[in-house]
C-alpha positions in Angstrom: 10.5 -16.0 37.3 7.3 -16.2 35.0 4.3 -14.3 36.4 1.6 -15.5 34.1 0.1 -12.2 33.1 0.6 -13.3 29.5 -2.4 -15.5 30.1 -4.4 -13.0 32.1 -3.9 -10.1 29.3 -3.8 -12.2 26.1 -2.5 -9.9 23.0 -5.2 -9.9 20.4 -4.3 -11.7 17.1 -3.1 -9.5 14.5 -5.4 -9.6 11.5 -4.1 -8.6 8.2 -6.1 -7.8 5.0 -3.2 -9.1 2.2 -5.4 -7.8 -0.6 -5.5 -4.1 1.0 -1.8 -4.1 2.2 -0.7 -5.0 -1.2 -3.0 -2.2 -2.9 -1.2 0.4 -0.5 2.3 -0.9 -1.4 1.8 -0.6 -4.9 1.5 3.0 -4.7 4.4 5.6 -4.4 5.2 7.2 -1.2 2.6 9.7 -0.1 4.9 12.3 0.9 7.5 12.3 -1.9 6.2 10.2 -4.4 9.2 7.9 -4.2 8.3 5.0 -6.5 6.5 1.8 -5.4 6.9 -0.6 -4.0 6.1 1.4 -0.6 5.7 0.4 3.0 2.2 -0.1 4.3 1.7 2.2 7.0 -1.0 2.7 9.6 -2.5 6.1 10.9 -4.0 4.2 13.8 -1.6 1.5 14.9 -2.3 -2.2 15.4 -1.9 -1.6 19.1 -4.4 1.2 19.0 -7.0 -1.1 17.4 -6.3 0.3 13.9 -7.2 -2.0 11.0 -6.0 -2.9 7.6 -8.2 -0.6 5.7 -7.7 2.0 3.0 -9.1 4.8 5.6 -6.4 3.7 8.1 -3.4 3.2 6.0 -1.1 5.3 3.7 1.9 4.3 1.6 5.4 5.8 2.6 9.2 5.0 1.6 11.3 3.8 4.4 12.3 7.3 5.2 9.1 8.8 5.7 7.9 5.7 7.6 10.9 6.1 9.8 10.0 9.8 10.2 6.5 9.1 11.5 7.8 7.0 14.1 10.4 9.2 15.3 8.2 12.3 15.5 4.8 10.7 16.4 2.0 10.2 14.5 0.0 13.3 15.1 3.0 15.5 14.4 3.6 13.7 11.2 0.0 14.0 10.4 -0.1 17.7 11.0 3.2 18.5 9.0 1.9 16.3 5.9 -1.9 16.7 6.2 -2.3 18.4 2.8 0.1 16.3 0.8 -1.9 13.3 2.1 -5.2 14.6 1.2 -4.1 15.6 -2.2 -2.5 12.2 -2.9 -5.6 10.3 -1.6 -7.9 12.6 -4.0 -5.4 11.8 -6.9 -5.2 8.0 -6.4 -9.1 8.0 -5.6 -8.5 6.7 -1.9 -11.2 7.2 0.5 -10.8 10.1 3.2 -8.7 9.1 6.1 -10.6 8.1 9.4 -8.5 10.2 11.8 -10.4 10.4 15.1 -7.8 12.6 16.8 -7.5 15.2 13.9 -9.5 18.0 16.0 -6.8 17.5 18.7 -3.7 18.3 16.6 -3.1 22.1 17.0 
């Protein structure tokens, strides 16, 4: 039986910026430097209103993308925060926009 809730709470359309996604995929893995192409990964997921911006994306090999999903983004970020910041400086990428960074202990 259909309840019609899909129409009551419509899912927002996913907007992708193909140029930014292609740029991120052209980098090696942020964590282990496995060669490109990489997967474009979001710090703030699409479901959490994360955008396809350089401030919200990082490049990852399949292994590290899977690790991020298995551990959860906050644990993953805390584990690799320094590598991520160094990678972004080397590749001249903007600082991350991590709104929950102060919550990570």
